[in-house]
Backbone as JSON Lines, residues from 0, in Angstrom:
{"i":0,"aa":"M","n":[2.54,20.25,33.37],"ca":[2.44,19.2,32.04],"c":[2.56,20.22,30.84]}
{"i":1,"aa":"D","n":[2.46,20.98,30.92],"ca":[2.95,22.2,29.42],"c":[4.32,22.58,29.39]}
{"i":2,"aa":"W","n":[5.0,21.59,30.59],"ca":[6.51,21.37,29.55],"c":[6.53,19.7,29.03]}
{"i":3,"aa":"L","n":[6.07,19.24,29.24],"ca":[5.73,17.26,29.12],"c":[5.13,17.87,27.29]}
{"i":4,"aa":"A","n":[4.52,18.69,27.33],"ca":[4.27,19.13,25.51],"c":[4.71,20.13,25.17]}
{"i":5,"aa":"K","n":[5.97,21.06,25.59],"ca":[6.66,21.82,24.55],"c":[8.15,20.47,24.22]}
{"i":6,"aa":"Y","n":[8.22,20.07,25.46],"ca":[9.65,19.21,25.29],"c":[9.68,17.61,25.49]}
{"i":7,"aa":"W","n":[8.47,17.03,24.54],"ca":[8.31,16.01,24.44],"c":[9.76,15.58,23.95]}
{"i":8,"aa":"W","n":[10.06,15.67,22.75],"ca":[11.16,15.56,21.9],"c":[12.45,14.92,22.86]}
{"i":9,"aa":"T","n":[12.53,15.22,24.08],"ca":[13.67,15.51,25.01],"c":[13.76,13.9,25.7]}
{"i":10,"aa":"L","n":[12.5,13.45,26.04],"ca":[12.29,12.66,26.73],"c":[12.49,11.03,25.44]}
{"i":11,"aa":"V","n":[12.08,11.81,24.44],"ca":[12.6,10.88,23.44],"c":[14.09,10.11,23.15]}
{"i":12,"aa":"L","n":[14.67,11.69,23.13],"ca":[15.67,11.6,23.01],"c":[17.13,10.96,24.07]}
{"i":13,"aa":"V","n":[16.34,11.59,25.24],"ca":[17.07,10.43,26.51],"c":[17.03,8.88,26.67]}
{"i":14,"aa":"F","n":[15.48,8.53,25.91],"ca":[15.14,6.96,26.14],"c":[16.07,6.3,24.75]}
{"i":15,"aa":"L","n":[16.31,6.6,23.36],"ca":[16.99,6.31,22.71],"c":[18.43,6.62,22.89]}
{"i":16,"aa":"V","n":[18.99,7.88,24.1],"ca":[20.3,7.4,24.14],"c":[20.67,6.51,25.53]}
{"i":17,"aa":"G","n":[19.53,6.05,25.97],"ca":[19.9,4.46,27.32],"c":[19.65,3.24,26.04]}
{"i":18,"aa":"V","n":[18.92,3.34,24.86],"ca":[18.65,2.31,24.14],"c":[19.97,1.43,23.46]}
{"i":19,"aa":"I","n":[20.82,3.08,23.28],"ca":[22.13,2.9,23.01],"c":[23.68,2.41,23.49]}
{"i":20,"aa":"I","n":[23.5,3.69,24.54],"ca":[24.24,2.6,25.53],"c":[24.15,1.45,25.9]}
{"i":21,"aa":"N","n":[22.98,0.5,25.72],"ca":[22.52,-0.68,26.41],"c":[22.86,-1.61,25.43]}
{"i":22,"aa":"V","n":[22.42,-1.14,24.12],"ca":[23.9,-1.66,22.94],"c":[24.85,-1.81,22.84]}
{"i":23,"aa":"I","n":[25.76,-1.19,23.01],"ca":[26.65,-0.87,23.77],"c":[27.47,-1.94,24.56]}
{"i":24,"aa":"K","n":[26.88,-2.05,25.23],"ca":[27.19,-2.71,26.88],"c":[26.97,-4.52,26.43]}
{"i":25,"aa":"D","n":[26.28,-4.23,25.56],"ca":[25.67,-5.78,25.29],"c":[26.83,-6.72,24.29]}
{"i":26,"aa":"L","n":[26.89,-5.23,23.34],"ca":[27.89,-5.7,22.05],"c":[29.29,-5.82,22.38]}
{"i":27,"aa":"K","n":[29.48,-5.46,24.04],"ca":[31.01,-5.26,24.67],"c":[31.16,-7.38,24.9]}
{"i":28,"aa":"R","n":[30.03,-7.38,26.03],"ca":[30.09,-9.1,26.27],"c":[30.27,-9.49,25.23]}
{"i":29,"aa":"V","n":[30.04,-9.33,23.71],"ca":[29.82,-10.27,23.1],"c":[31.64,-10.96,22.87]}
{"i":30,"aa":"D","n":[31.48,-12.48,22.92],"ca":[33.35,-12.93,22.24],"c":[32.98,-12.73,21.24]}
{"i":31,"aa":"H","n":[33.55,-12.27,20.61],"ca":[33.46,-12.82,18.95],"c":[34.69,-13.19,18.3]}
{"i":32,"aa":"K","n":[35.96,-13.63,18.94],"ca":[36.83,-14.87,18.78],"c":[36.47,-16.18,18.61]}
{"i":33,"aa":"K","n":[35.89,-16.16,20.22],"ca":[35.32,-17.77,19.98],"c":[33.86,-18.01,19.48]}
{"i":34,"aa":"F","n":[33.37,-16.72,19.07],"ca":[32.32,-17.27,17.76],"c":[32.74,-17.48,16.97]}
{"i":35,"aa":"L","n":[33.8,-16.79,16.41],"ca":[34.52,-17.53,14.81],"c":[35.34,-18.69,15.19]}
{"i":36,"aa":"A","n":[35.75,-19.15,16.34],"ca":[36.8,-20.6,16.38],"c":[35.34,-21.73,16.13]}
{"i":37,"aa":"N","n":[34.35,-21.63,16.62],"ca":[33.25,-22.08,16.93],"c":[32.7,-22.63,15.75]}
{"i":38,"aa":"K","n":[32.72,-21.38,14.95],"ca":[31.89,-20.95,13.87],"c":[30.79,-22.43,13.23]}
{"i":39,"aa":"P","n":[29.51,-22.32,13.27],"ca":[29.05,-23.59,12.07],"c":[29.31,-22.98,11.43]}
{"i":40,"aa":"D","n":[29.35,-24.42,10.26],"ca":[29.72,-24.33,8.73],"c":[28.45,-24.12,7.85]}
{"i":41,"aa":"L","n":[27.94,-23.5,6.86],"ca":[27.34,-23.26,6.31],"c":[26.32,-23.94,5.45]}
{"i":42,"aa":"P","n":[25.67,-24.43,4.7],"ca":[25.26,-25.38,3.81],"c":[25.65,-25.01,2.74]}
{"i":43,"aa":"P","n":[25.58,-25.32,1.8],"ca":[25.83,-24.59,0.85],"c":[24.47,-23.96,-0.23]}
{"i":44,"aa":"H","n":[24.76,-23.22,-0.94],"ca":[23.68,-21.66,-1.42],"c":[22.82,-22.94,-2.61]}
{"i":45,"aa":"R","n":[21.2,-22.56,-2.1],"ca":[20.67,-23.83,-3.2],"c":[19.6,-22.47,-3.63]}
{"i":46,"aa":"D","n":[19.55,-22.36,-5.03],"ca":[18.89,-20.97,-6.03],"c":[18.04,-22.19,-6.64]}
{"i":47,"aa":"F","n":[16.91,-20.74,-6.74],"ca":[15.24,-21.98,-7.78],"c":[16.27,-21.24,-9.03]}
{"i":48,"aa":"N","n":[17.3,-20.95,-9.21],"ca":[17.28,-20.23,-10.78],"c":[18.05,-21.4,-11.79]}
{"i":49,"aa":"D","n":[18.21,-23.23,-11.37],"ca":[18.89,-23.9,-12.23],"c":[17.24,-24.11,-12.93]}
{"i":50,"aa":"K","n":[15.95,-24.21,-12.67],"ca":[14.9,-24.29,-13.01],"c":[14.62,-23.57,-14.6]}
{"i":51,"aa":"W","n":[15.32,-22.0,-14.57],"ca":[14.49,-21.3,-15.49],"c":[16.18,-21.55,-16.68]}
{"i":52,"aa":"D","n":[16.78,-21.54,-16.15],"ca":[18.19,-21.95,-16.78],"c":[18.24,-22.49,-18.2]}
{"i":53,"aa":"D","n":[17.09,-23.56,-18.73],"ca":[16.76,-23.87,-20.2],"c":[15.78,-22.9,-20.79]}
{"i":54,"aa":"D","n":[15.17,-22.28,-19.94],"ca":[14.22,-21.82,-20.78],"c":[15.14,-20.07,-21.01]}
{"i":55,"aa":"D","n":[15.95,-19.8,-22.23],"ca":[16.39,-18.91,-22.57],"c":[15.09,-17.62,-23.48]}
{"i":56,"aa":"D","n":[15.64,-16.48,-22.61],"ca":[14.81,-15.37,-23.04],"c":[15.39,-15.05,-24.26]}
{"i":57,"aa":"W","n":[15.96,-14.99,-24.69],"ca":[16.94,-14.47,-26.11],"c":[16.89,-15.58,-27.17]}
{"i":58,"aa":"P","n":[16.18,-14.65,-28.63],"ca":[15.16,-15.02,-29.67],"c":[16.67,-16.27,-30.02]}
{"i":59,"aa":"K","n":[16.99,-17.3,-30.51],"ca":[17.34,-18.01,-31.09],"c":[18.04,-17.69,-32.67]}
{"i":60,"aa":"K","n":[18.7,-17.5,-33.19],"ca":[19.43,-17.24,-34.38],"c":[18.91,-18.43,-34.74]}
{"i":61,"aa":"E","n":[18.84,-18.16,-35.91],"ca":[18.66,-19.15,-37.04],"c":[19.51,-19.35,-38.14]}
{"i":62,"aa":"Q","n":[20.44,-20.74,-38.27],"ca":[21.23,-20.42,-39.3],"c":[20.87,-20.54,-40.33]}
{"i":63,"aa":"K","n":[21.86,-19.39,-41.17],"ca":[21.23,-19.48,-43.1],"c":[22.07,-20.32,-43.27]}
{"i":64,"aa":"K","n":[21.79,-21.19,-44.64],"ca":[22.42,-22.28,-45.35],"c":[22.68,-21.78,-46.94]}
């Protein structure tokens, strides 16, 4: 078990290489052309900044008479 204390990072490296290989295999299975052909429409973007548009942070310039 002394080797495990010295070389624990190799086990982590082997695990990460296995994860990367499985991710690559899964990504090769994805058919991106089929997804792009049947892509759902996105709803229109809705932000809540319209509530703040009326409140102007800048000081208003007073017109001189």
